[in-house]
TIMIMI-314486 format. One record per atom (N, C-alpha, C, O, CB): x, y, z; atom name; residue in one letter. Coordinates in steps of 0.001 Angstrom, whole numbers, plus 500000, padded with zeros to 6 digits. Glycine has a CB too. Layout:
<rs>
+--------+--------+--------+------+------+
!     xx !     yy !     zz ! roro ! mido !
+--------+--------+--------+------+------+
!      X !      Y !      Z !   CA !    a !
...
+--------+--------+--------+------+------+
</rs>
This chain:
<rs>
+--------+--------+--------+------+------+
!     xx !     yy !     zz ! roro ! mido !
+--------+--------+--------+------+------+
! 732788 ! 386685 ! 478702 !    N !    m !
! 733983 ! 387349 ! 478775 !   CA !    m !
! 734968 ! 387028 ! 479697 !    C !    m !
! 736155 ! 387094 ! 479378 !    O !    m !
! 733759 ! 388501 ! 478922 !   CB !    m !
! 734542 ! 386623 ! 481019 !    N !    l !
! 735266 ! 386190 ! 482001 !   CA !    l !
! 735910 ! 384856 ! 481612 !    C !    l !
! 737091 ! 384629 ! 481874 !    O !    l !
! 734469 ! 386132 ! 483170 !   CB !    l !
! 735171 ! 384033 ! 481024 !    N !    i !
! 735669 ! 382786 ! 480610 !   CA !    i !
! 736899 ! 383000 ! 479557 !    C !    i !
! 737926 ! 382323 ! 479611 !    O !    i !
! 734470 ! 381954 ! 479988 !   CB !    i !
! 736701 ! 383883 ! 478726 !    N !    g !
! 737953 ! 384235 ! 477728 !   CA !    g !
! 739221 ! 384600 ! 478407 !    C !    g !
! 740317 ! 384227 ! 477988 !    O !    g !
! 737627 ! 385471 ! 476789 !   CB !    g !
! 739033 ! 385436 ! 479606 !    N !    f !
! 740238 ! 385724 ! 480329 !   CA !    f !
! 740757 ! 384690 ! 481000 !    C !    f !
! 741952 ! 384760 ! 481288 !    O !    f !
! 740094 ! 386699 ! 481189 !   CB !    f !
! 740033 ! 383579 ! 481373 !    N !    a !
! 740442 ! 382447 ! 482012 !   CA !    a !
! 741345 ! 381643 ! 481162 !    C !    a !
! 742287 ! 381042 ! 481678 !    O !    a !
! 739326 ! 381701 ! 482432 !   CB !    a !
! 741094 ! 381588 ! 479760 !    N !    f !
! 741841 ! 381008 ! 478922 !   CA !    f !
! 743113 ! 381571 ! 478322 !    C !    f !
! 743937 ! 380920 ! 477679 !    O !    f !
! 741100 ! 380733 ! 478096 !   CB !    f !
! 743181 ! 383086 ! 478660 !    N !    l !
! 744266 ! 383668 ! 478200 !   CA !    l !
! 745719 ! 383124 ! 478674 !    C !    l !
! 746621 ! 383038 ! 477840 !    O !    l !
! 744082 ! 384981 ! 478519 !   CB !    l !
! 745899 ! 382810 ! 479840 !    N !    p !
! 747099 ! 382201 ! 480314 !   CA !    p !
! 747431 ! 380969 ! 479681 !    C !    p !
! 748600 ! 380670 ! 479434 !    O !    p !
! 747036 ! 381987 ! 481668 !   CB !    p !
! 746465 ! 380241 ! 479407 !    N !    l !
! 746683 ! 378776 ! 478697 !   CA !    l !
! 747201 ! 379140 ! 477279 !    C !    l !
! 748173 ! 378508 ! 476866 !    O !    l !
! 745166 ! 377782 ! 478571 !   CB !    l !
! 746675 ! 380045 ! 476538 !    N !    l !
! 747064 ! 380355 ! 475219 !   CA !    l !
! 748556 ! 380989 ! 475355 !    C !    l !
! 749411 ! 380662 ! 474531 !    O !    l !
! 745967 ! 381365 ! 474522 !   CB !    l !
! 748813 ! 381761 ! 476242 !    N !    g !
! 750212 ! 382327 ! 476509 !   CA !    g !
! 751368 ! 381054 ! 476715 !    C !    g !
! 752480 ! 381045 ! 476185 !    O !    g !
! 750116 ! 383324 ! 477967 !   CB !    g !
! 750872 ! 380103 ! 477523 !    N !    i !
! 751813 ! 378881 ! 477614 !   CA !    i !
! 751940 ! 378314 ! 476299 !    C !    i !
! 753077 ! 378100 ! 475879 !    O !    i !
! 751313 ! 377765 ! 478599 !   CB !    i !
! 750924 ! 378034 ! 475573 !    N !    v !
! 750974 ! 377169 ! 474341 !   CA !    v !
! 751847 ! 378056 ! 473363 !    C !    v !
! 752773 ! 377540 ! 472738 !    O !    v !
! 749400 ! 376796 ! 473705 !   CB !    v !
! 751513 ! 379505 ! 473231 !    N !    f !
! 752318 ! 380214 ! 472396 !   CA !    f !
! 753826 ! 380272 ! 472754 !    C !    f !
! 754662 ! 380293 ! 471851 !    O !    f !
! 751784 ! 381487 ! 472324 !   CB !    f !
! 754174 ! 380298 ! 474035 !    N !    v !
! 755558 ! 380336 ! 474552 !   CA !    v !
! 756195 ! 378952 ! 473999 !    C !    v !
! 757135 ! 378932 ! 473204 !    O !    v !
! 755595 ! 380469 ! 476275 !   CB !    v !
! 755613 ! 377890 ! 474479 !    N !    w !
! 756043 ! 376496 ! 474204 !   CA !    w !
! 756203 ! 376256 ! 472676 !    C !    w !
! 757158 ! 375624 ! 472225 !    O !    w !
! 754997 ! 375477 ! 474804 !   CB !    w !
! 755223 ! 376791 ! 471903 !    N !    q !
! 755491 ! 376579 ! 470282 !   CA !    q !
! 756383 ! 377287 ! 469832 !    C !    q !
! 757011 ! 376827 ! 468878 !    O !    q !
! 754437 ! 376848 ! 469385 !   CB !    q !
! 756690 ! 378424 ! 470269 !    N !    f !
! 757661 ! 379286 ! 469354 !   CA !    f !
! 758946 ! 379710 ! 470201 !    C !    f !
! 759689 ! 380631 ! 469861 !    O !    f !
! 756867 ! 380710 ! 468781 !   CB !    f !
! 759111 ! 378963 ! 471295 !    N !    s !
! 760385 ! 379323 ! 472095 !   CA !    s !
! 761755 ! 378900 ! 471348 !    C !    s !
! 761759 ! 377860 ! 470689 !    O !    s !
! 760328 ! 378563 ! 473554 !   CB !    s !
! 762806 ! 379618 ! 471435 !    N !    p !
! 763963 ! 379218 ! 470682 !   CA !    p !
! 764744 ! 378084 ! 471253 !    C !    p !
! 765676 ! 377641 ! 470583 !    O !    p !
! 764828 ! 380331 ! 470527 !   CB !    p !
! 764483 ! 377594 ! 472353 !    N !    g !
! 765354 ! 376525 ! 472998 !   CA !    g !
! 765057 ! 375287 ! 472350 !    C !    g !
! 764123 ! 375177 ! 471556 !    O !    g !
! 765140 ! 376369 ! 474527 !   CB !    g !
! 765889 ! 374271 ! 472691 !    N !    g !
! 765691 ! 372918 ! 472297 !   CA !    g !
! 766117 ! 372613 ! 470890 !    C !    g !
! 766419 ! 373499 ! 470090 !    O !    g !
! 764308 ! 372575 ! 472464 !   CB !    g !
! 766133 ! 371292 ! 470606 !    N !    m !
! 766640 ! 370906 ! 469335 !   CA !    m !
! 765301 ! 370545 ! 468489 !    C !    m !
! 764376 ! 369890 ! 468970 !    O !    m !
! 767730 ! 369641 ! 469479 !   CB !    m !
! 765317 ! 371033 ! 467224 !    N !    t !
! 764242 ! 370636 ! 466315 !   CA !    t !
! 764740 ! 369884 ! 465184 !    C !    t !
! 765833 ! 370160 ! 464689 !    O !    t !
! 763498 ! 371789 ! 465823 !   CB !    t !
! 764027 ! 368974 ! 464757 !    N !    l !
! 764524 ! 367876 ! 463817 !   CA !    l !
! 763286 ! 367841 ! 462971 !    C !    l !
! 762137 ! 367808 ! 463411 !    O !    l !
! 764954 ! 366348 ! 464542 !   CB !    l !
! 763678 ! 367853 ! 461592 !    N !    a !
! 762766 ! 367693 ! 460465 !   CA !    a !
! 762996 ! 366371 ! 460008 !    C !    a !
! 764119 ! 366194 ! 459536 !    O !    a !
! 762949 ! 368710 ! 459348 !   CB !    a !
! 762174 ! 365324 ! 460024 !    N !    s !
! 762545 ! 363842 ! 459779 !   CA !    s !
! 761693 ! 363625 ! 458540 !    C !    s !
! 760496 ! 363911 ! 458495 !    O !    s !
! 762177 ! 362729 ! 461092 !   CB !    s !
! 762383 ! 363104 ! 457545 !    N !    g !
! 761774 ! 362568 ! 456422 !   CA !    g !
! 761111 ! 363739 ! 455408 !    C !    g !
! 761422 ! 364924 ! 455521 !    O !    g !
! 760704 ! 361556 ! 456954 !   CB !    g !
! 760265 ! 363303 ! 454519 !    N !    s !
! 759456 ! 364128 ! 453571 !   CA !    s !
! 758547 ! 365002 ! 454021 !    C !    s !
! 757800 ! 364618 ! 454921 !    O !    s !
! 758789 ! 363411 ! 452764 !   CB !    s !
! 758424 ! 366240 ! 453543 !    N !    r !
! 757281 ! 367120 ! 454081 !   CA !    r !
! 755941 ! 366426 ! 453665 !    C !    r !
! 754967 ! 366846 ! 454290 !    O !    r !
! 757351 ! 368691 ! 453462 !   CB !    r !
! 755742 ! 365649 ! 452928 !    N !    h !
! 754490 ! 364783 ! 452468 !   CA !    h !
! 754466 ! 363453 ! 453077 !    C !    h !
! 753788 ! 362560 ! 452568 !    O !    h !
! 754455 ! 364559 ! 450919 !   CB !    h !
! 755199 ! 363252 ! 454190 !    N !    s !
! 755153 ! 361974 ! 454911 !   CA !    s !
! 753580 ! 361775 ! 455360 !    C !    s !
! 752784 ! 362652 ! 455695 !    O !    s !
! 756229 ! 362005 ! 456245 !   CB !    s !
! 753387 ! 360434 ! 455270 !    N !    q !
! 752001 ! 360093 ! 455602 !   CA !    q !
! 752078 ! 359439 ! 457233 !    C !    q !
! 751122 ! 358815 ! 457694 !    O !    q !
! 751370 ! 358921 ! 454365 !   CB !    q !
! 753127 ! 359636 ! 457881 !    N !    k !
! 753352 ! 359154 ! 459293 !   CA !    k !
! 752619 ! 359855 ! 460321 !    C !    k !
! 752410 ! 361063 ! 460207 !    O !    k !
! 754740 ! 359239 ! 459654 !   CB !    k !
! 752198 ! 359170 ! 461351 !    N !    s !
! 751576 ! 359934 ! 462462 !   CA !    s !
! 752534 ! 361094 ! 463050 !    C !    s !
! 753741 ! 360887 ! 463176 !    O !    s !
! 751194 ! 358907 ! 463622 !   CB !    s !
! 752004 ! 362190 ! 463366 !    N !    p !
! 752878 ! 363175 ! 463930 !   CA !    p !
! 753568 ! 362802 ! 465240 !    C !    p !
! 754658 ! 363273 ! 465563 !    O !    p !
! 752127 ! 364377 ! 464128 !   CB !    p !
! 752788 ! 361820 ! 466071 !    N !    h !
! 753248 ! 361345 ! 467284 !   CA !    h !
! 754617 ! 360547 ! 466869 !    C !    h !
! 755658 ! 360808 ! 467471 !    O !    h !
! 752091 ! 360429 ! 468032 !   CB !    h !
! 754593 ! 359709 ! 465975 !    N !    l !
! 755722 ! 358782 ! 465617 !   CA !    l !
! 756727 ! 359631 ! 465175 !    C !    l !
! 757833 ! 359417 ! 465672 !    O !    l !
! 755404 ! 357714 ! 464552 !   CB !    l !
! 756628 ! 360651 ! 464273 !    N !    e !
! 757572 ! 361522 ! 463885 !   CA !    e !
! 758355 ! 362156 ! 464902 !    C !    e !
! 759577 ! 362308 ! 464904 !    O !    e !
! 757025 ! 362409 ! 463164 !   CB !    e !
! 757400 ! 362563 ! 465895 !    N !    a !
! 757974 ! 363324 ! 467092 !   CA !    a !
! 758975 ! 362262 ! 467814 !    C !    a !
! 760113 ! 362651 ! 468077 !    O !    a !
! 756699 ! 363874 ! 468180 !   CB !    a !
! 758670 ! 361215 ! 468073 !    N !    s !
! 759348 ! 360182 ! 468787 !   CA !    s !
! 760713 ! 359827 ! 468078 !    C !    s !
! 761765 ! 359772 ! 468715 !    O !    s !
! 758422 ! 358939 ! 468894 !   CB !    s !
! 760631 ! 359584 ! 466696 !    N !    v !
! 761618 ! 359269 ! 465773 !   CA !    v !
! 762603 ! 360622 ! 465980 !    C !    v !
! 763752 ! 360527 ! 466410 !    O !    v !
! 760957 ! 359007 ! 464177 !   CB !    v !
! 762072 ! 361681 ! 465666 !    N !    g !
! 762889 ! 363023 ! 465733 !   CA !    g !
! 763611 ! 363178 ! 466977 !    C !    g !
! 764748 ! 363648 ! 466988 !    O !    g !
! 761996 ! 364264 ! 465590 !   CB !    g !
! 762935 ! 362762 ! 468156 !    N !    a !
! 763554 ! 362887 ! 469464 !   CA !    a !
! 764718 ! 361808 ! 469552 !    C !    a !
! 765801 ! 362138 ! 470036 !    O !    a !
! 762448 ! 362685 ! 470635 !   CB !    a !
! 764519 ! 360648 ! 469131 !    N !    s !
! 765640 ! 359617 ! 469303 !   CA !    s !
! 766727 ! 359927 ! 468281 !    C !    s !
! 767893 ! 359703 ! 468605 !    O !    s !
! 765106 ! 358086 ! 469097 !   CB !    s !
! 766474 ! 360382 ! 467177 !    N !    r !
! 767466 ! 360965 ! 466117 !   CA !    r !
! 768189 ! 362085 ! 466903 !    C !    r !
! 769418 ! 362074 ! 466970 !    O !    r !
! 766679 ! 361591 ! 464688 !   CB !    r !
! 767479 ! 363021 ! 467480 !    N !    g !
! 768239 ! 364167 ! 468081 !   CA !    g !
! 769265 ! 363821 ! 469132 !    C !    g !
! 770352 ! 364388 ! 469249 !    O !    g !
! 767293 ! 365112 ! 468693 !   CB !    g !
! 768729 ! 362645 ! 470031 !    N !    v !
! 769689 ! 362211 ! 471090 !   CA !    v !
! 770961 ! 361522 ! 470349 !    C !    v !
! 772084 ! 361590 ! 470849 !    O !    v !
! 768934 ! 361137 ! 472156 !   CB !    v !
! 770723 ! 360898 ! 469203 !    N !    k !
! 771839 ! 360279 ! 468472 !   CA !    k !
! 772686 ! 361299 ! 468030 !    C !    k !
! 773899 ! 361221 ! 468227 !    O !    k !
! 771422 ! 359450 ! 467327 !   CB !    k !
! 772155 ! 362285 ! 467430 !    N !    l !
! 773104 ! 363260 ! 466826 !   CA !    l !
! 773956 ! 364131 ! 467815 !    C !    l !
! 775073 ! 364575 ! 467548 !    O !    l !
! 772314 ! 364188 ! 465951 !   CB !    l !
! 773259 ! 364321 ! 469025 !    N !    k !
! 773895 ! 365004 ! 470116 !   CA !    k !
! 775167 ! 364136 ! 470653 !    C !    k !
! 776205 ! 364693 ! 471013 !    O !    k !
! 772803 ! 365252 ! 471272 !   CB !    k !
! 775008 ! 362848 ! 470674 !    N !    l !
! 775898 ! 362039 ! 471239 !   CA !    l !
! 777173 ! 361911 ! 470103 !    C !    l !
! 778358 ! 361885 ! 470437 !    O !    l !
! 775135 ! 360639 ! 471639 !   CB !    l !
! 776733 ! 361845 ! 468828 !    N !    l !
! 777853 ! 361954 ! 467891 !   CA !    l !
! 778575 ! 363176 ! 467777 !    C !    l !
! 779778 ! 363217 ! 467522 !    O !    l !
! 777439 ! 361674 ! 466668 !   CB !    l !
! 777767 ! 364290 ! 467986 !    N !    t !
! 778647 ! 365584 ! 468166 !   CA !    t !
! 779374 ! 365545 ! 469259 !    C !    t !
! 780496 ! 366036 ! 469130 !    O !    t !
! 777926 ! 366824 ! 468245 !   CB !    t !
! 779080 ! 365085 ! 470390 !    N !    q !
! 780109 ! 364977 ! 471603 !   CA !    q !
! 781231 ! 364169 ! 471412 !    C !    q !
! 782312 ! 364375 ! 471963 !    O !    q !
! 779503 ! 364445 ! 472809 !   CB !    q !
! 780964 ! 363129 ! 470537 !    N !    q !
! 781993 ! 362093 ! 470121 !   CA !    q !
! 783036 ! 363022 ! 469116 !    C !    q !
! 784250 ! 362992 ! 469317 !    O !    q !
! 781181 ! 360653 ! 469241 !   CB !    q !
! 782533 ! 363717 ! 468190 !    N !    y !
! 783347 ! 364530 ! 467291 !   CA !    y !
! 784087 ! 365425 ! 468098 !    C !    y !
! 785270 ! 365555 ! 467782 !    O !    y !
! 782557 ! 365279 ! 466269 !   CB !    y !
! 783646 ! 366116 ! 469130 !    N !    l !
! 784372 ! 367088 ! 469984 !   CA !    l !
! 785597 ! 366452 ! 470577 !    C !    l !
! 786679 ! 367040 ! 470573 !    O !    l !
! 783470 ! 367626 ! 471111 !   CB !    l !
! 785420 ! 365156 ! 471127 !    N !    s !
! 786391 ! 364470 ! 471773 !   CA !    s !
! 787480 ! 363923 ! 471031 !    C !    s !
! 788555 ! 363643 ! 471560 !    O !    s !
! 785851 ! 363545 ! 472416 !   CB !    s !
! 787202 ! 363747 ! 469682 !    N !    l !
! 788072 ! 363212 ! 468594 !   CA !    l !
! 788903 ! 364180 ! 467845 !    C !    l !
! 789959 ! 363899 ! 467278 !    O !    l !
! 787270 ! 362532 ! 467631 !   CB !    l !
! 788305 ! 365419 ! 467892 !    N !    n !
! 788916 ! 366595 ! 466968 !   CA !    n !
! 789324 ! 367764 ! 467873 !    C !    n !
! 788755 ! 367979 ! 468943 !    O !    n !
! 787792 ! 367173 ! 465819 !   CB !    n !
! 790318 ! 368501 ! 467408 !    N !    q !
! 790773 ! 369683 ! 467899 !   CA !    q !
! 790633 ! 370629 ! 466873 !    C !    q !
! 790728 ! 370296 ! 465692 !    O !    q !
! 792083 ! 369611 ! 468385 !   CB !    q !
! 790387 ! 371924 ! 467274 !    N !    g !
! 790090 ! 373033 ! 466518 !   CA !    g !
! 788888 ! 373034 ! 465807 !    C !    g !
! 788788 ! 373522 ! 464682 !    O !    g !
! 791030 ! 373256 ! 465696 !   CB !    g !
! 787828 ! 372425 ! 466512 !    N !    v !
! 786508 ! 372409 ! 465743 !   CA !    v !
! 786075 ! 373945 ! 465912 !    C !    v !
! 786716 ! 374777 ! 466554 !    O !    v !
! 785305 ! 371246 ! 466401 !   CB !    v !
! 784864 ! 374176 ! 465217 !    N !    s !
! 784334 ! 375384 ! 465313 !   CA !    s !
! 783864 ! 376013 ! 466653 !    C !    s !
! 783566 ! 375250 ! 467572 !    O !    s !
! 783378 ! 375342 ! 464507 !   CB !    s !
! 783795 ! 377119 ! 466791 !    N !    s !
! 783469 ! 377696 ! 467987 !   CA !    s !
! 781913 ! 377379 ! 468321 !    C !    s !
! 781537 ! 377270 ! 469488 !    O !    s !
! 783793 ! 379217 ! 467903 !   CB !    s !
! 781109 ! 377252 ! 467311 !    N !    r !
! 779762 ! 376938 ! 467502 !   CA !    r !
! 779455 ! 375566 ! 467824 !    C !    r !
! 778488 ! 375259 ! 468521 !    O !    r !
! 779068 ! 377284 ! 466416 !   CB !    r !
! 780347 ! 374654 ! 467276 !    N !    v !
! 780055 ! 373101 ! 467664 !   CA !    v !
! 780678 ! 373143 ! 469179 !    C !    v !
! 780010 ! 372599 ! 470059 !    O !    v !
! 780933 ! 371798 ! 466509 !   CB !    v !
! 781820 ! 373707 ! 469503 !    N !    e !
! 782368 ! 373658 ! 470765 !   CA !    e !
! 781363 ! 374302 ! 471760 !    C !    e !
! 781232 ! 373751 ! 472853 !    O !    e !
! 783724 ! 374339 ! 470767 !   CB !    e !
! 780711 ! 375308 ! 471508 !    N !    a !
! 779731 ! 375914 ! 472515 !   CA !    a !
! 778357 ! 375209 ! 472544 !    C !    a !
! 777462 ! 375546 ! 473319 !    O !    a !
! 779493 ! 377428 ! 472184 !   CB !    a !
! 778248 ! 374159 ! 471605 !    N !    g !
! 776824 ! 373475 ! 471715 !   CA !    g !
! 775827 ! 374074 ! 471081 !    C !    g !
! 774671 ! 373865 ! 471449 !    O !    g !
! 776340 ! 373354 ! 473014 !   CB !    g !
! 776098 ! 374880 ! 470070 !    N !    t !
! 774986 ! 375602 ! 469237 !   CA !    t !
! 774901 ! 375063 ! 467918 !    C !    t !
! 774000 ! 375443 ! 467171 !    O !    t !
! 775216 ! 377119 ! 469092 !   CB !    t !
! 775761 ! 374199 ! 467541 !    N !    e !
! 775763 ! 373630 ! 466176 !   CA !    e !
! 776145 ! 372172 ! 466292 !    C !    e !
! 776926 ! 371791 ! 467164 !    O !    e !
! 776756 ! 374399 ! 465214 !   CB !    e !
! 775642 ! 371432 ! 465489 !    N !    l !
! 775758 ! 369952 ! 465333 !   CA !    l !
! 777255 ! 369744 ! 464674 !    C !    l !
! 777870 ! 370672 ! 464149 !    O !    l !
! 774465 ! 369317 ! 464324 !   CB !    l !
! 777739 ! 368434 ! 464773 !    N !    a !
! 778969 ! 368181 ! 464047 !   CA !    a !
! 778758 ! 368345 ! 462547 !    C !    a !
! 777638 ! 368643 ! 462131 !    O !    a !
! 779491 ! 366783 ! 464359 !   CB !    a !
! 779772 ! 368167 ! 461728 !    N !    p !
! 779672 ! 368366 ! 460230 !   CA !    p !
! 778791 ! 367104 ! 459715 !    C !    p !
! 778793 ! 365989 ! 460235 !    O !    p !
! 781252 ! 368422 ! 459481 !   CB !    p !
! 778096 ! 367480 ! 458670 !    N !    i !
! 777312 ! 366238 ! 458121 !   CA !    i !
! 778176 ! 365026 ! 457704 !    C !    i !
! 777846 ! 363857 ! 457906 !    O !    i !
! 776484 ! 366655 ! 456856 !   CB !    i !
! 779212 ! 365390 ! 457156 !    N !    e !
! 780157 ! 364195 ! 456609 !   CA !    e !
! 780494 ! 363278 ! 457907 !    C !    e !
! 780412 ! 362052 ! 457823 !    O !    e !
! 781708 ! 364835 ! 455866 !   CB !    e !
! 780809 ! 363808 ! 458896 !    N !    f !
! 781099 ! 363050 ! 460194 !   CA !    f !
! 779922 ! 362327 ! 460622 !    C !    f !
! 779985 ! 361112 ! 460812 !    O !    f !
! 781542 ! 363972 ! 461343 !   CB !    f !
! 778870 ! 362972 ! 460784 !    N !    l !
! 777589 ! 362309 ! 461333 !   CA !    l !
! 777153 ! 361205 ! 460414 !    C !    l !
! 776732 ! 360160 ! 460910 !    O !    l !
! 776389 ! 363354 ! 461486 !   CB !    l !
! 777222 ! 361355 ! 459123 !    N !    n !
! 776726 ! 360374 ! 458252 !   CA !    n !
! 777748 ! 359216 ! 458155 !    C !    n !
! 777325 ! 358065 ! 458045 !    O !    n !
! 776424 ! 360989 ! 456891 !   CB !    n !
! 779014 ! 359462 ! 458189 !    N !    q !
! 780119 ! 358398 ! 458450 !   CA !    q !
! 779845 ! 357549 ! 459544 !    C !    q !
! 779892 ! 356322 ! 459459 !    O !    q !
! 781442 ! 358999 ! 458724 !   CB !    q !
! 779550 ! 358198 ! 460610 !    N !    q !
! 779299 ! 357456 ! 461931 !   CA !    q !
! 777913 ! 356677 ! 461882 !    C !    q !
! 777858 ! 355543 ! 462359 !    O !    q !
! 779286 ! 358529 ! 463194 !   CB !    q !
! 776955 ! 357184 ! 461394 !    N !    l !
! 775603 ! 356614 ! 461202 !   CA !    l !
! 775954 ! 355324 ! 460258 !    C !    l !
! 775557 ! 354232 ! 460663 !    O !    l !
! 774475 ! 357772 ! 460470 !   CB !    l !
! 776613 ! 355378 ! 459131 !    N !    k !
! 776934 ! 354292 ! 458289 !   CA !    k !
! 777615 ! 353196 ! 459012 !    C !    k !
! 777300 ! 352010 ! 458915 !    O !    k !
! 777743 ! 354737 ! 457193 !   CB !    k !
! 778626 ! 353700 ! 459786 !    N !    r !
! 779605 ! 352680 ! 460501 !   CA !    r !
! 778745 ! 351964 ! 461543 !    C !    r !
! 778948 ! 350768 ! 461757 !    O !    r !
! 780946 ! 353441 ! 461264 !   CB !    r !
! 777745 ! 352669 ! 462236 !    N !    e !
! 776953 ! 351788 ! 463166 !   CA !    e !
! 775767 ! 351066 ! 462470 !    C !    e !
! 775003 ! 350404 ! 463173 !    O !    e !
! 776396 ! 352642 ! 464347 !   CB !    e !
! 775578 ! 351151 ! 461192 !    N !    g !
! 774494 ! 350345 ! 460588 !   CA !    g !
! 773064 ! 351082 ! 460779 !    C !    g !
! 772025 ! 350423 ! 460726 !    O !    g !
! 774481 ! 348864 ! 461280 !   CB !    g !
! 773060 ! 352490 ! 461004 !    N !    v !
! 771803 ! 353107 ! 461218 !   CA !    v !
! 771178 ! 353263 ! 459880 !    C !    v !
! 771921 ! 353428 ! 458912 !    O !    v !
! 771928 ! 354431 ! 461953 !   CB !    v !
! 769918 ! 353229 ! 459728 !    N !    k !
! 769139 ! 353201 ! 458497 !   CA !    k !
! 768658 ! 354655 ! 458229 !    C !    k !
! 767600 ! 354851 ! 457632 !    O !    k !
! 767909 ! 352177 ! 458611 !   CB !    k !
! 769395 ! 355614 ! 458648 !    N !    w !
! 768894 ! 357075 ! 458340 !   CA !    w !
! 770190 ! 357835 ! 458158 !    C !    w !
! 771256 ! 357364 ! 458557 !    O !    w !
! 767927 ! 357781 ! 459591 !   CB !    w !
! 770096 ! 359078 ! 457519 !    N !    r !
! 771251 ! 359972 ! 457310 !   CA !    r !
! 770845 ! 361397 ! 457594 !    C !    r !
! 769673 ! 361665 ! 457856 !    O !    r !
! 771806 ! 359850 ! 455867 !   CB !    r !
! 771726 ! 362255 ! 457550 !    N !    v !
! 771518 ! 363571 ! 457770 !   CA !    v !
! 771658 ! 364278 ! 456423 !    C !    v !
! 772688 ! 364146 ! 455762 !    O !    v !
! 772449 ! 364082 ! 458817 !   CB !    v !
! 770559 ! 365081 ! 455979 !    N !    r !
! 770599 ! 365768 ! 454765 !   CA !    r !
! 771188 ! 367136 ! 454864 !    C !    r !
! 771917 ! 367566 ! 453970 !    O !    r !
! 769296 ! 365839 ! 454227 !   CB !    r !
! 770836 ! 367959 ! 456126 !    N !    e !
! 771228 ! 369099 ! 456136 !   CA !    e !
! 771269 ! 369540 ! 457645 !    C !    e !
! 770392 ! 369084 ! 458378 !    O !    e !
! 770428 ! 369851 ! 455253 !   CB !    e !
! 772102 ! 370289 ! 458108 !    N !    v !
! 772329 ! 370890 ! 459453 !   CA !    v !
! 772457 ! 372332 ! 459491 !    C !    v !
! 773379 ! 372925 ! 458931 !    O !    v !
! 773505 ! 370355 ! 460051 !   CB !    v !
! 771443 ! 372955 ! 460217 !    N !    n !
! 771703 ! 374384 ! 460415 !   CA !    n !
! 771525 ! 374747 ! 461935 !    C !    n !
! 770439 ! 374983 ! 462464 !    O !    n !
! 770723 ! 375250 ! 459502 !   CB !    n !
! 772646 ! 374756 ! 462507 !    N !    g !
! 772849 ! 375171 ! 464057 !   CA !    g !
! 772492 ! 373687 ! 464733 !    C !    g !
! 773211 ! 372698 ! 464596 !    O !    g !
! 771653 ! 376612 ! 464660 !   CB !    g !
! 771360 ! 373716 ! 465419 !    N !    l !
! 770860 ! 372383 ! 465995 !   CA !    l !
! 769737 ! 371867 ! 465322 !    C !    l !
! 769004 ! 371059 ! 465892 !    O !    l !
! 770487 ! 372478 ! 467409 !   CB !    l !
! 769520 ! 372249 ! 464162 !    N !    v !
! 768374 ! 371807 ! 463439 !   CA !    v !
! 768855 ! 370876 ! 462310 !    C !    v !
! 769619 ! 371278 ! 461432 !    O !    v !
! 767564 ! 373016 ! 462894 !   CB !    v !
! 768366 ! 369577 ! 462365 !    N !    a !
! 768857 ! 368619 ! 461260 !   CA !    a !
! 767845 ! 368064 ! 460521 !    C !    a !
! 766880 ! 367599 ! 461128 !    O !    a !
! 769627 ! 367511 ! 461755 !   CB !    a !
! 767887 ! 368021 ! 459244 !    N !    d !
! 766859 ! 367402 ! 458425 !   CA !    d !
! 767353 ! 366015 ! 458032 !    C !    d !
! 768328 ! 365915 ! 457287 !    O !    d !
! 766529 ! 368272 ! 457162 !   CB !    d !
! 766766 ! 365013 ! 458470 !    N !    t !
! 767113 ! 363665 ! 458339 !   CA !    t !
! 766174 ! 362933 ! 457334 !    C !    t !
! 765060 ! 363343 ! 457008 !    O !    t !
! 767085 ! 363021 ! 459693 !   CB !    t !
! 766832 ! 361679 ! 456842 !    N !    y !
! 765891 ! 361008 ! 455883 !   CA !    y !
! 766297 ! 359512 ! 456053 !    C !    y !
! 767406 ! 359167 ! 456462 !    O !    y !
! 766040 ! 361569 ! 454268 !   CB !    y !
! 765357 ! 358709 ! 455722 !    N !    d !
! 765508 ! 357175 ! 455878 !   CA !    d !
! 766287 ! 356729 ! 454583 !    C !    d !
! 766197 ! 357288 ! 453490 !    O !    d !
! 763975 ! 356360 ! 456009 !   CB !    d !
! 767078 ! 355614 ! 454883 !    N !    i !
! 767658 ! 354844 ! 453705 !   CA !    i !
! 767205 ! 353413 ! 453762 !    C !    i !
! 766769 ! 352938 ! 454811 !    O !    i !
! 769240 ! 354888 ! 453691 !   CB !    i !
! 767306 ! 352687 ! 452603 !    N !    s !
! 767063 ! 351163 ! 452757 !   CA !    s !
! 768136 ! 350177 ! 452733 !    C !    s !
! 767877 ! 348981 ! 452860 !    O !    s !
! 766236 ! 350739 ! 451766 !   CB !    s !
+--------+--------+--------+------+------+
</rs>
């Protein structure tokens, strides 16, 4: 029983880390993807950085943007993101944006 109490703080940390509302979450590719979870996490992280940079670019180029984009709680519009990704020759696009959560997919 004493050992169980020793693991309780560890479980609390994992719970808070897993379900905390902070940070950007990206869903990359299909739900049935056969990729390694570690690979998807690193791909999602790099795509997240790219989307944040494009959102900053959107803010600098446009006036009268939504208050959520200006406050940093929402990504730039999908049309802008995909246009910039295409211009840069990136082989993925954004399917859906909900706040700071983006669903991306690969193109050929």
